[in-house]
LOLUM-896831 format. One record per residue (C-alpha): x, y, z. Coordinates in Angstrom, 2 decimals. Example, Ala and Ser with C-alpha at 12.3 -4.5 7.8 and 13.67 -1.06 7.14 Angstrom:
2
<node><px>12.30</px><py>-4.50</py><pz>7.80</pz></node>
<node><px>13.67</px><py>-1.06</py><pz>7.14</pz></node>
END
This chain:
359
<node><px>82.47</px><py>-70.77</py><pz>18.68</pz></node>
<node><px>80.60</px><py>-68.67</py><pz>15.70</pz></node>
<node><px>77.21</px><py>-70.73</py><pz>16.04</pz></node>
<node><px>77.34</px><py>-70.13</py><pz>19.58</pz></node>
<node><px>77.97</px><py>-66.64</py><pz>19.39</pz></node>
<node><px>75.65</px><py>-66.01</py><pz>16.89</pz></node>
<node><px>72.96</px><py>-68.41</py><pz>19.00</pz></node>
<node><px>74.12</px><py>-66.01</py><pz>22.46</pz></node>
<node><px>73.52</px><py>-62.71</py><pz>20.40</pz></node>
<node><px>70.20</px><py>-63.63</py><pz>18.69</pz></node>
<node><px>68.69</px><py>-64.90</py><pz>21.98</pz></node>
<node><px>70.47</px><py>-61.64</py><pz>23.88</pz></node>
<node><px>68.87</px><py>-59.72</py><pz>21.11</pz></node>
<node><px>65.34</px><py>-61.10</py><pz>21.05</pz></node>
<node><px>65.09</px><py>-59.87</py><pz>24.53</pz></node>
<node><px>67.12</px><py>-56.88</py><pz>24.37</pz></node>
<node><px>64.25</px><py>-55.59</py><pz>21.71</pz></node>
<node><px>61.57</px><py>-56.84</py><pz>24.21</pz></node>
<node><px>62.50</px><py>-54.83</py><pz>26.88</pz></node>
<node><px>63.11</px><py>-52.12</py><pz>25.22</pz></node>
<node><px>59.94</px><py>-51.71</py><pz>22.95</pz></node>
<node><px>58.13</px><py>-52.37</py><pz>26.63</pz></node>
<node><px>59.91</px><py>-49.93</py><pz>28.41</pz></node>
<node><px>58.88</px><py>-47.03</py><pz>25.65</pz></node>
<node><px>55.29</px><py>-48.01</py><pz>25.43</pz></node>
<node><px>55.12</px><py>-48.36</py><pz>29.34</pz></node>
<node><px>56.77</px><py>-44.82</py><pz>29.45</pz></node>
<node><px>54.61</px><py>-43.24</py><pz>27.04</pz></node>
<node><px>51.63</px><py>-44.37</py><pz>28.36</pz></node>
<node><px>52.86</px><py>-43.29</py><pz>32.16</pz></node>
<node><px>53.71</px><py>-39.60</py><pz>30.37</pz></node>
<node><px>50.22</px><py>-39.36</py><pz>28.37</pz></node>
<node><px>48.13</px><py>-40.05</py><pz>31.63</pz></node>
<node><px>50.29</px><py>-37.24</py><pz>33.30</pz></node>
<node><px>50.08</px><py>-34.79</py><pz>30.62</pz></node>
<node><px>46.20</px><py>-35.55</py><pz>29.46</pz></node>
<node><px>44.62</px><py>-32.94</py><pz>31.66</pz></node>
<node><px>47.10</px><py>-30.78</py><pz>30.54</pz></node>
<node><px>46.50</px><py>-31.41</py><pz>27.11</pz></node>
<node><px>42.76</px><py>-30.83</py><pz>27.39</pz></node>
<node><px>42.86</px><py>-27.85</py><pz>29.17</pz></node>
<node><px>44.74</px><py>-26.23</py><pz>26.97</pz></node>
<node><px>42.51</px><py>-27.32</py><pz>23.20</pz></node>
<node><px>45.65</px><py>-29.28</py><pz>22.19</pz></node>
<node><px>44.85</px><py>-30.88</py><pz>19.02</pz></node>
<node><px>45.97</px><py>-34.79</py><pz>18.04</pz></node>
<node><px>48.71</px><py>-33.00</py><pz>15.80</pz></node>
<node><px>49.98</px><py>-31.07</py><pz>18.72</pz></node>
<node><px>49.60</px><py>-34.03</py><pz>20.96</pz></node>
<node><px>51.26</px><py>-37.07</py><pz>18.73</pz></node>
<node><px>54.19</px><py>-34.74</py><pz>17.73</pz></node>
<node><px>55.02</px><py>-34.16</py><pz>21.07</pz></node>
<node><px>54.75</px><py>-37.91</py><pz>21.93</pz></node>
<node><px>57.08</px><py>-38.47</py><pz>18.42</pz></node>
<node><px>59.64</px><py>-36.36</py><pz>19.62</pz></node>
<node><px>59.27</px><py>-37.70</py><pz>23.20</pz></node>
<node><px>61.10</px><py>-41.00</py><pz>22.11</pz></node>
<node><px>64.67</px><py>-40.24</py><pz>21.61</pz></node>
<node><px>64.41</px><py>-38.94</py><pz>25.04</pz></node>
<node><px>63.20</px><py>-41.92</py><pz>26.30</pz></node>
<node><px>65.23</px><py>-44.21</py><pz>24.28</pz></node>
<node><px>68.22</px><py>-42.38</py><pz>25.85</pz></node>
<node><px>66.97</px><py>-42.80</py><pz>29.15</pz></node>
<node><px>65.89</px><py>-46.99</py><pz>29.04</pz></node>
<node><px>68.41</px><py>-48.53</py><pz>26.77</pz></node>
<node><px>71.02</px><py>-49.20</py><pz>29.46</pz></node>
<node><px>68.36</px><py>-51.00</py><pz>31.58</pz></node>
<node><px>66.51</px><py>-52.51</py><pz>28.78</pz></node>
<node><px>70.62</px><py>-54.48</py><pz>27.89</pz></node>
<node><px>70.34</px><py>-55.16</py><pz>31.76</pz></node>
<node><px>67.17</px><py>-57.05</py><pz>32.09</pz></node>
<node><px>68.28</px><py>-58.49</py><pz>28.23</pz></node>
<node><px>71.41</px><py>-60.12</py><pz>30.36</pz></node>
<node><px>69.77</px><py>-61.05</py><pz>33.26</pz></node>
<node><px>66.86</px><py>-63.34</py><pz>30.97</pz></node>
<node><px>69.30</px><py>-64.55</py><pz>28.18</pz></node>
<node><px>71.59</px><py>-65.95</py><pz>30.87</pz></node>
<node><px>68.77</px><py>-66.94</py><pz>33.61</pz></node>
<node><px>66.94</px><py>-68.78</py><pz>30.70</pz></node>
<node><px>70.12</px><py>-70.64</py><pz>29.59</pz></node>
<node><px>71.00</px><py>-71.64</py><pz>32.97</pz></node>
<node><px>66.83</px><py>-72.87</py><pz>33.72</pz></node>
<node><px>66.90</px><py>-74.81</py><pz>31.01</pz></node>
<node><px>70.95</px><py>-76.45</py><pz>31.79</pz></node>
<node><px>72.24</px><py>-74.77</py><pz>28.64</pz></node>
<node><px>75.16</px><py>-73.05</py><pz>30.30</pz></node>
<node><px>75.57</px><py>-77.20</py><pz>32.04</pz></node>
<node><px>76.01</px><py>-77.97</py><pz>28.20</pz></node>
<node><px>77.97</px><py>-75.17</py><pz>26.77</pz></node>
<node><px>80.41</px><py>-76.05</py><pz>29.86</pz></node>
<node><px>80.55</px><py>-79.97</py><pz>29.65</pz></node>
<node><px>81.89</px><py>-78.83</py><pz>26.28</pz></node>
<node><px>85.56</px><py>-76.72</py><pz>27.50</pz></node>
<node><px>83.33</px><py>-73.55</py><pz>27.13</pz></node>
<node><px>84.26</px><py>-70.99</py><pz>30.20</pz></node>
<node><px>81.75</px><py>-68.87</py><pz>31.79</pz></node>
<node><px>83.50</px><py>-65.38</py><pz>31.00</pz></node>
<node><px>83.67</px><py>-66.94</py><pz>27.18</pz></node>
<node><px>79.95</px><py>-67.34</py><pz>27.43</pz></node>
<node><px>79.37</px><py>-63.77</py><pz>28.78</pz></node>
<node><px>81.68</px><py>-62.35</py><pz>25.70</pz></node>
<node><px>79.24</px><py>-62.06</py><pz>22.76</pz></node>
<node><px>76.89</px><py>-59.98</py><pz>25.60</pz></node>
<node><px>80.04</px><py>-57.52</py><pz>26.29</pz></node>
<node><px>80.29</px><py>-57.40</py><pz>22.66</pz></node>
<node><px>76.55</px><py>-56.01</py><pz>22.04</pz></node>
<node><px>76.62</px><py>-53.87</py><pz>25.02</pz></node>
<node><px>79.77</px><py>-51.89</py><pz>24.14</pz></node>
<node><px>78.00</px><py>-51.42</py><pz>20.68</pz></node>
<node><px>75.02</px><py>-50.29</py><pz>22.27</pz></node>
<node><px>77.30</px><py>-47.72</py><pz>24.53</pz></node>
<node><px>79.23</px><py>-46.23</py><pz>21.63</pz></node>
<node><px>75.58</px><py>-46.47</py><pz>19.26</pz></node>
<node><px>74.20</px><py>-44.40</py><pz>22.98</pz></node>
<node><px>77.14</px><py>-41.70</py><pz>22.82</pz></node>
<node><px>76.03</px><py>-40.70</py><pz>19.22</pz></node>
<node><px>72.18</px><py>-41.05</py><pz>19.45</pz></node>
<node><px>72.79</px><py>-38.70</py><pz>22.75</pz></node>
<node><px>74.91</px><py>-36.62</py><pz>21.09</pz></node>
<node><px>73.12</px><py>-35.89</py><pz>17.69</pz></node>
<node><px>69.37</px><py>-36.80</py><pz>18.21</pz></node>
<node><px>68.19</px><py>-36.39</py><pz>21.81</pz></node>
<node><px>69.10</px><py>-32.54</py><pz>22.15</pz></node>
<node><px>67.03</px><py>-31.19</py><pz>19.56</pz></node>
<node><px>64.22</px><py>-34.13</py><pz>20.08</pz></node>
<node><px>64.52</px><py>-32.57</py><pz>23.69</pz></node>
<node><px>63.87</px><py>-28.87</py><pz>22.04</pz></node>
<node><px>61.15</px><py>-29.97</py><pz>19.90</pz></node>
<node><px>58.95</px><py>-31.80</py><pz>22.62</pz></node>
<node><px>59.26</px><py>-28.79</py><pz>25.09</pz></node>
<node><px>58.60</px><py>-26.50</py><pz>22.20</pz></node>
<node><px>55.75</px><py>-27.72</py><pz>21.48</pz></node>
<node><px>54.15</px><py>-28.09</py><pz>24.80</pz></node>
<node><px>55.53</px><py>-24.26</py><pz>25.81</pz></node>
<node><px>54.80</px><py>-22.82</py><pz>22.94</pz></node>
<node><px>52.54</px><py>-25.02</py><pz>20.68</pz></node>
<node><px>49.96</px><py>-26.12</py><pz>23.36</pz></node>
<node><px>50.15</px><py>-23.50</py><pz>25.92</pz></node>
<node><px>50.79</px><py>-20.72</py><pz>24.13</pz></node>
<node><px>53.48</px><py>-19.33</py><pz>25.76</pz></node>
<node><px>55.62</px><py>-16.65</py><pz>23.40</pz></node>
<node><px>59.10</px><py>-17.59</py><pz>22.59</pz></node>
<node><px>60.79</px><py>-14.47</py><pz>21.50</pz></node>
<node><px>64.09</px><py>-15.09</py><pz>21.46</pz></node>
<node><px>66.75</px><py>-17.55</py><pz>20.43</pz></node>
<node><px>69.85</px><py>-19.59</py><pz>21.59</pz></node>
<node><px>72.48</px><py>-18.59</py><pz>19.15</pz></node>
<node><px>76.51</px><py>-18.67</py><pz>19.51</pz></node>
<node><px>76.03</px><py>-19.75</py><pz>23.29</pz></node>
<node><px>74.32</px><py>-16.34</py><pz>24.04</pz></node>
<node><px>70.18</px><py>-15.70</py><pz>24.49</pz></node>
<node><px>68.54</px><py>-13.03</py><pz>22.18</pz></node>
<node><px>65.34</px><py>-11.77</py><pz>23.29</pz></node>
<node><px>62.97</px><py>-9.86</py><pz>21.90</pz></node>
<node><px>60.38</px><py>-7.78</py><pz>24.47</pz></node>
<node><px>57.99</px><py>-4.98</py><pz>23.51</pz></node>
<node><px>60.74</px><py>-2.01</py><pz>22.95</pz></node>
<node><px>64.02</px><py>-3.46</py><pz>23.52</pz></node>
<node><px>66.22</px><py>-6.50</py><pz>22.98</pz></node>
<node><px>68.01</px><py>-8.59</py><pz>25.60</pz></node>
<node><px>71.16</px><py>-10.64</py><pz>25.48</pz></node>
<node><px>72.52</px><py>-12.79</py><pz>27.76</pz></node>
<node><px>75.50</px><py>-14.60</py><pz>28.40</pz></node>
<node><px>73.95</px><py>-17.22</py><pz>30.67</pz></node>
<node><px>70.84</px><py>-17.63</py><pz>32.55</pz></node>
<node><px>71.02</px><py>-19.72</py><pz>35.50</pz></node>
<node><px>67.07</px><py>-21.91</py><pz>35.78</pz></node>
<node><px>67.57</px><py>-23.00</py><pz>39.25</pz></node>
<node><px>68.72</px><py>-19.38</py><pz>40.96</pz></node>
<node><px>66.59</px><py>-17.50</py><pz>38.24</pz></node>
<node><px>69.56</px><py>-15.40</py><pz>37.62</pz></node>
<node><px>70.94</px><py>-13.87</py><pz>34.53</pz></node>
<node><px>74.89</px><py>-12.84</py><pz>33.69</pz></node>
<node><px>76.41</px><py>-10.60</py><pz>31.56</pz></node>
<node><px>73.39</px><py>-8.73</py><pz>30.47</pz></node>
<node><px>72.73</px><py>-6.08</py><pz>27.80</pz></node>
<node><px>69.74</px><py>-4.53</py><pz>26.72</pz></node>
<node><px>68.98</px><py>-2.22</py><pz>24.33</pz></node>
<node><px>65.56</px><py>0.28</py><pz>24.13</pz></node>
<node><px>64.89</px><py>1.27</py><pz>20.91</pz></node>
<node><px>62.00</px><py>3.91</py><pz>19.92</pz></node>
<node><px>59.33</px><py>3.18</py><pz>17.18</pz></node>
<node><px>61.72</px><py>4.01</py><pz>14.55</pz></node>
<node><px>64.15</px><py>1.31</py><pz>16.10</pz></node>
<node><px>66.94</px><py>4.31</py><pz>16.93</pz></node>
<node><px>68.82</px><py>3.06</py><pz>20.04</pz></node>
<node><px>67.18</px><py>5.30</py><pz>23.47</pz></node>
<node><px>68.81</px><py>3.67</py><pz>26.43</pz></node>
<node><px>71.18</px><py>0.90</py><pz>27.13</pz></node>
<node><px>71.71</px><py>-1.08</py><pz>30.24</pz></node>
<node><px>74.96</px><py>-3.37</py><pz>31.30</pz></node>
<node><px>74.92</px><py>-5.22</py><pz>34.11</pz></node>
<node><px>77.05</px><py>-7.73</py><pz>35.54</pz></node>
<node><px>74.30</px><py>-9.78</py><pz>36.91</pz></node>
<node><px>70.48</px><py>-9.82</py><pz>37.41</pz></node>
<node><px>68.26</px><py>-11.86</py><pz>40.06</pz></node>
<node><px>65.01</px><py>-12.74</py><pz>39.88</pz></node>
<node><px>63.76</px><py>-12.17</py><pz>43.34</pz></node>
<node><px>60.33</px><py>-10.86</py><pz>45.56</pz></node>
<node><px>58.93</px><py>-10.83</py><pz>41.96</pz></node>
<node><px>61.25</px><py>-8.38</py><pz>40.77</pz></node>
<node><px>64.43</px><py>-7.99</py><pz>38.73</pz></node>
<node><px>67.36</px><py>-6.45</py><pz>41.00</pz></node>
<node><px>70.45</px><py>-5.35</py><pz>38.69</pz></node>
<node><px>73.82</px><py>-5.61</py><pz>39.81</pz></node>
<node><px>77.19</px><py>-3.62</py><pz>38.67</pz></node>
<node><px>74.83</px><py>-1.85</py><pz>36.07</pz></node>
<node><px>76.16</px><py>0.77</py><pz>34.08</pz></node>
<node><px>73.01</px><py>2.80</py><pz>32.32</pz></node>
<node><px>73.72</px><py>5.16</py><pz>29.01</pz></node>
<node><px>70.97</px><py>7.61</py><pz>28.07</pz></node>
<node><px>71.35</px><py>9.76</py><pz>25.11</pz></node>
<node><px>70.24</px><py>13.54</py><pz>25.56</pz></node>
<node><px>68.34</px><py>15.75</py><pz>22.57</pz></node>
<node><px>72.04</px><py>15.90</py><pz>21.29</pz></node>
<node><px>72.48</px><py>12.44</py><pz>21.00</pz></node>
<node><px>75.14</px><py>12.36</py><pz>23.36</pz></node>
<node><px>75.70</px><py>9.70</py><pz>25.75</pz></node>
<node><px>75.26</px><py>9.67</py><pz>29.68</pz></node>
<node><px>76.25</px><py>7.23</py><pz>31.70</pz></node>
<node><px>75.14</px><py>6.55</py><pz>34.65</pz></node>
<node><px>76.95</px><py>3.87</py><pz>37.40</pz></node>
<node><px>75.16</px><py>1.80</py><pz>40.47</pz></node>
<node><px>75.68</px><py>-0.74</py><pz>42.41</pz></node>
<node><px>72.39</px><py>-2.66</py><pz>42.66</pz></node>
<node><px>69.07</px><py>-1.29</py><pz>41.13</pz></node>
<node><px>65.77</px><py>-2.85</py><pz>40.84</pz></node>
<node><px>64.98</px><py>-2.77</py><pz>37.10</pz></node>
<node><px>61.41</px><py>-3.48</py><pz>35.62</pz></node>
<node><px>61.49</px><py>-6.29</py><pz>32.64</pz></node>
<node><px>57.56</px><py>-7.39</py><pz>31.65</pz></node>
<node><px>59.39</px><py>-10.52</py><pz>31.64</pz></node>
<node><px>59.53</px><py>-13.31</py><pz>34.31</pz></node>
<node><px>61.94</px><py>-16.12</py><pz>34.38</pz></node>
<node><px>59.23</px><py>-18.47</py><pz>32.41</pz></node>
<node><px>59.59</px><py>-16.29</py><pz>29.45</pz></node>
<node><px>63.22</px><py>-17.11</py><pz>29.42</pz></node>
<node><px>63.26</px><py>-20.68</py><pz>30.32</pz></node>
<node><px>61.82</px><py>-21.03</py><pz>27.02</pz></node>
<node><px>64.72</px><py>-20.44</py><pz>24.93</pz></node>
<node><px>67.60</px><py>-21.01</py><pz>27.01</pz></node>
<node><px>69.71</px><py>-24.28</py><pz>26.63</pz></node>
<node><px>70.16</px><py>-26.33</py><pz>29.56</pz></node>
<node><px>72.72</px><py>-29.11</py><pz>29.50</pz></node>
<node><px>69.91</px><py>-32.01</py><pz>29.09</pz></node>
<node><px>69.67</px><py>-29.85</py><pz>24.72</pz></node>
<node><px>72.89</px><py>-29.83</py><pz>24.42</pz></node>
<node><px>75.34</px><py>-32.71</py><pz>23.18</pz></node>
<node><px>78.88</px><py>-33.41</py><pz>24.44</pz></node>
<node><px>80.73</px><py>-31.30</py><pz>21.97</pz></node>
<node><px>78.37</px><py>-28.80</py><pz>22.23</pz></node>
<node><px>78.09</px><py>-28.32</py><pz>26.18</pz></node>
<node><px>82.05</px><py>-28.56</py><pz>26.26</pz></node>
<node><px>82.42</px><py>-25.30</py><pz>24.20</pz></node>
<node><px>79.44</px><py>-23.50</py><pz>26.52</pz></node>
<node><px>81.66</px><py>-24.25</py><pz>29.41</pz></node>
<node><px>84.83</px><py>-23.25</py><pz>28.03</pz></node>
<node><px>83.19</px><py>-19.78</py><pz>27.03</pz></node>
<node><px>81.19</px><py>-18.91</py><pz>30.35</pz></node>
<node><px>84.29</px><py>-19.77</py><pz>32.25</pz></node>
<node><px>86.84</px><py>-17.69</py><pz>30.17</pz></node>
<node><px>83.90</px><py>-14.68</py><pz>30.74</pz></node>
<node><px>84.77</px><py>-15.30</py><pz>34.57</pz></node>
<node><px>81.05</px><py>-17.21</py><pz>35.70</pz></node>
<node><px>80.30</px><py>-20.21</py><pz>37.68</pz></node>
<node><px>80.25</px><py>-23.31</py><pz>35.40</pz></node>
<node><px>79.97</px><py>-25.91</py><pz>38.06</pz></node>
<node><px>76.71</px><py>-26.97</py><pz>37.34</pz></node>
<node><px>77.50</px><py>-27.56</py><pz>33.61</pz></node>
<node><px>81.07</px><py>-29.19</py><pz>34.39</pz></node>
<node><px>78.84</px><py>-31.78</py><pz>36.03</pz></node>
<node><px>76.62</px><py>-32.72</py><pz>33.53</pz></node>
<node><px>79.43</px><py>-32.48</py><pz>30.59</pz></node>
<node><px>81.26</px><py>-35.55</py><pz>32.91</pz></node>
<node><px>78.28</px><py>-37.38</py><pz>33.04</pz></node>
<node><px>77.59</px><py>-36.89</py><pz>29.34</pz></node>
<node><px>80.91</px><py>-39.22</py><pz>29.24</pz></node>
<node><px>79.90</px><py>-41.22</py><pz>32.24</pz></node>
<node><px>76.14</px><py>-42.40</py><pz>30.97</pz></node>
<node><px>77.34</px><py>-44.69</py><pz>28.14</pz></node>
<node><px>79.63</px><py>-46.69</py><pz>30.44</pz></node>
<node><px>76.38</px><py>-47.77</py><pz>32.40</pz></node>
<node><px>75.51</px><py>-50.26</py><pz>29.80</pz></node>
<node><px>78.65</px><py>-51.96</py><pz>30.31</pz></node>
<node><px>78.46</px><py>-51.91</py><pz>34.03</pz></node>
<node><px>75.45</px><py>-53.30</py><pz>33.84</pz></node>
<node><px>75.83</px><py>-56.09</py><pz>31.58</pz></node>
<node><px>78.51</px><py>-57.24</py><pz>33.96</pz></node>
<node><px>76.27</px><py>-57.00</py><pz>37.01</pz></node>
<node><px>73.72</px><py>-58.85</py><pz>34.76</pz></node>
<node><px>76.21</px><py>-61.58</py><pz>33.92</pz></node>
<node><px>77.13</px><py>-62.55</py><pz>37.57</pz></node>
<node><px>73.64</px><py>-62.65</py><pz>39.04</pz></node>
<node><px>72.51</px><py>-64.68</py><pz>35.96</pz></node>
<node><px>75.34</px><py>-67.24</py><pz>36.12</pz></node>
<node><px>76.74</px><py>-67.32</py><pz>39.86</pz></node>
<node><px>74.71</px><py>-70.71</py><pz>39.91</pz></node>
<node><px>73.28</px><py>-73.54</py><pz>37.88</pz></node>
<node><px>70.07</px><py>-73.18</py><pz>38.64</pz></node>
<node><px>67.71</px><py>-69.71</py><pz>36.75</pz></node>
<node><px>65.68</px><py>-68.24</py><pz>38.54</pz></node>
<node><px>63.32</px><py>-67.51</py><pz>35.67</pz></node>
<node><px>62.32</px><py>-64.26</py><pz>33.84</pz></node>
<node><px>60.47</px><py>-62.84</py><pz>36.67</pz></node>
<node><px>62.99</px><py>-62.88</py><pz>39.09</pz></node>
<node><px>65.20</px><py>-61.57</py><pz>36.85</pz></node>
<node><px>62.88</px><py>-58.48</py><pz>36.11</pz></node>
<node><px>62.82</px><py>-58.08</py><pz>39.57</pz></node>
<node><px>66.55</px><py>-58.02</py><pz>39.77</pz></node>
<node><px>66.63</px><py>-55.38</py><pz>37.01</pz></node>
<node><px>64.35</px><py>-53.24</py><pz>38.37</pz></node>
<node><px>66.32</px><py>-53.30</py><pz>41.84</pz></node>
<node><px>70.02</px><py>-52.75</py><pz>40.50</pz></node>
<node><px>68.03</px><py>-49.91</py><pz>38.01</pz></node>
<node><px>66.86</px><py>-48.07</py><pz>40.43</pz></node>
<node><px>69.92</px><py>-48.43</py><pz>42.89</pz></node>
<node><px>72.11</px><py>-46.96</py><pz>39.99</pz></node>
<node><px>69.77</px><py>-44.19</py><pz>39.43</pz></node>
<node><px>69.19</px><py>-43.23</py><pz>42.86</pz></node>
<node><px>73.47</px><py>-42.98</py><pz>43.53</pz></node>
<node><px>73.83</px><py>-41.76</py><pz>40.04</pz></node>
<node><px>71.47</px><py>-38.67</py><pz>40.94</pz></node>
<node><px>71.71</px><py>-37.89</py><pz>44.13</pz></node>
<node><px>76.07</px><py>-37.66</py><pz>43.53</pz></node>
<node><px>75.33</px><py>-35.58</py><pz>40.56</pz></node>
<node><px>73.13</px><py>-33.59</py><pz>43.01</pz></node>
<node><px>76.14</px><py>-33.14</py><pz>45.25</pz></node>
<node><px>78.21</px><py>-32.58</py><pz>42.41</pz></node>
<node><px>76.14</px><py>-29.44</py><pz>41.47</pz></node>
<node><px>76.22</px><py>-27.79</py><pz>44.65</pz></node>
<node><px>79.93</px><py>-28.21</py><pz>45.07</pz></node>
<node><px>79.83</px><py>-30.75</py><pz>47.55</pz></node>
<node><px>81.55</px><py>-33.00</py><pz>45.19</pz></node>
<node><px>84.01</px><py>-32.58</py><pz>42.63</pz></node>
<node><px>82.68</px><py>-32.28</py><pz>39.24</pz></node>
<node><px>84.37</px><py>-35.69</py><pz>37.93</pz></node>
<node><px>83.69</px><py>-37.43</py><pz>40.84</pz></node>
<node><px>80.36</px><py>-36.70</py><pz>41.53</pz></node>
<node><px>79.22</px><py>-38.01</py><pz>37.54</pz></node>
<node><px>81.20</px><py>-40.95</py><pz>37.80</pz></node>
<node><px>80.84</px><py>-41.78</py><pz>41.34</pz></node>
<node><px>77.71</px><py>-44.02</py><pz>40.42</pz></node>
<node><px>79.74</px><py>-45.71</py><pz>37.69</pz></node>
<node><px>82.81</px><py>-46.60</py><pz>40.17</pz></node>
<node><px>80.79</px><py>-48.06</py><pz>42.99</pz></node>
<node><px>78.70</px><py>-50.46</py><pz>41.21</pz></node>
<node><px>81.86</px><py>-51.09</py><pz>38.03</pz></node>
<node><px>83.38</px><py>-52.15</py><pz>41.46</pz></node>
<node><px>80.36</px><py>-54.24</py><pz>42.63</pz></node>
<node><px>80.44</px><py>-55.54</py><pz>38.78</pz></node>
<node><px>83.81</px><py>-56.73</py><pz>39.06</pz></node>
<node><px>83.82</px><py>-58.51</py><pz>42.23</pz></node>
<node><px>80.35</px><py>-60.64</py><pz>41.74</pz></node>
<node><px>82.10</px><py>-61.83</py><pz>38.16</pz></node>
<node><px>85.12</px><py>-62.89</py><pz>39.76</pz></node>
<node><px>83.37</px><py>-65.02</py><pz>42.05</pz></node>
<node><px>81.33</px><py>-66.78</py><pz>39.23</pz></node>
<node><px>82.32</px><py>-69.93</py><pz>39.02</pz></node>
<node><px>84.37</px><py>-70.55</py><pz>35.19</pz></node>
END
């Protein structure tokens, strides 16, 4: 059996690496033609373009790995069926479930590697790729940084601190703005519960303004709502904002706890947090489905049919997953259900298909 396992894993690994490299190359080609006009219009040099695509590779790997495993499964076992190798294995008393075992082990290893890869490498790569595009190429100024789950930004005559910036609503929460004189002494301070970009201007809510008179005595002023003139627009803060895809699971979990303690709505981030746990399991689920399709009969459909089935299953999964995640972020589905809905649906289908395979 060890010899058989080695043979199956060898064939599986061959198709896995072929499909992975093919996906990565195709993704880079499509991305290149999508961004070439932007690169040329901003006079980007070869090093900047190469840096962007280099930092994009970890992102691509995280996205395509589950579907590379799916296609490898379909092509491996369809090839076995086509050349009657499955029949030969069964004739020697080996069940189809045992034949499928090496692929499941391979998929489990990929799932574990994918989680840690997405945790340690992908977030940093996303940040660097975005920095190359926005700062190095488009020459947008990055005058702030994300530190200890807070945004700090240096403006022309002030320093901003935000507890959270909602990129979907262009709103900031937990706002503190310190206005400084040319001698770097505090001239005025604004504290606000939140601020919203509306009709081309910043509207601050529940704010307190602290001014200093000639004797440096603070004078306080409160207001429920006021327009504050800031030179920055939401896009200026998006350069430094850490979205969920720029954080690993453990960093995102800390961030969720922080904004929950501070009383902010963390629904969107909670959905993404559960999604980071659900995503590695996709590999195992898709392998179950791939094996079931490949072994449902003794006659293989060939590699082209396997690729067609794989693309259909992969696209179907992403549609369901994206739809359920959007429902969760909008609050229409519980966060846990939204993140795991696609996995539940496809794993149920995988189990049904797998049980129907004649062993």
